[in-house]
N, C-alpha and C positions, 0 to 999 in steps of 0.2 A: 517381548512383551505382547500379550494378547490384546486385541481390541476389546473395548468394553461392550460393544454391540457388534454383531456380525454385519458386514457390509451390505448384505442382502436384506436386512431387516428394514422396516419402514422408518422414515425419519419422524421425530416428534412433530406434533402439530405446529405449523408455522404461525408465528405471531409477531406483530410489530413491537410487542412489549418485552421481548427477550433481547437482552443487551448484546450487541456485536459492534464494538467500537475499538479502534486502535489509534494511538498517537505515537509516532516515532520520529526521532531526529537522526539525520545522517547526511551523507553526501550523494548527490545525484551522479551515479556511475555509468548508467546506460540510458539511452533514449532511442526508442524505436522510430519507425517511419509512420507518420500520420496516415491512417487509413480510414475507411468508412464502412459501416455495417451495410447490409443489404437495404436497410431502411434509410441510409444516408447519414447516420449518426457518426460524427468523428470519434475515433478511438486511437489512443496512444499508449503504448506500453513503455515502462521504464524500470530501472532497478535503483534501489537506495542502499548504500553501504552504511552500516551502523557499527559503532564501536563505543563501548562504555564499560564502567566498573559498576557491578551490582553486588549486593550482599545476599547470599543464599544460605540459609541455615546458620546465620551468624558468621559466615566465611566470605570474605571478599573474593570476587572472581571477575576476570575480564570476559566480556561478551563481544563477539564479532560475528556479524551475519550480513548476508545480502538478501534483501526482500524484494520480490517482484511486485510491481504495482501497475495499475491501469487507470487511465482517466478517460471519461466519455464527455461528449458534448462540448460546451464552452470551456470546461476544465482541461480538455485535451488540447485545445488551441492555446490556452495559457501555459500549459506544461511545455508545449513545443517551442516556446520562446525562452525557456530557461537554459542557461549554459551548463554543460557538464562541469562537475566540480563544485556546483553551488551547494551551500549548506542550507538544508531545508528541514522544516517540521511538517510532516504529512499526517493527516488524519482521515479516517474513513472507516469502512467495514471490510471484513474478510469474507471471501467467497472462494469456492473451488475454481481452479483454472478452467475446467471444462467438465463435460459429462464423463469423460474418460479419465481425467486426472483430478484427484482430490487435493492436490497440492494447493495451499492457500495463496491467494493473491489479494493485495490491498486495493480496494476500489476507492480512489482518492475523492474526498469531499472538500478538503481544504488544503491549501499550500501556504506556508508561512516561510519567508526568507529569514535566516538567522544572522547573516552577516553580509558584508559587502555593500555595494551601492543601493541594493534593493531592501536594505534592512528596514523592517517595520511594515512593508507592503504585504498585504494578505490577499490571496485569491480565494474566493468562496464560490461554490456552485449555487 
């Protein structure tokens, strides 16, 4: 499949009015080590395993994926206290992993616990 625009072409004009939101549910499968940016901002990477049944073109299919995510600031501290295996709903926006890698990473804005002793508690930035 050919890309719709060459990688070297300029990006469309940046705007806050263009939608970039993702909400996904899954199980916290990886949790990195809390680190800090050069400016001292806490950063924590994680991975969420998702599995669901979706309907595509009228045909049911199983969807399984692992999504890389990152939390910054107070959200990073909140994420660091969540045990692996927790069922979560994460929401936020997608951004490229780095200048060299265009792979998408979810930047977490909200965390909602879906079951267990923390059910109903929400963390928001």
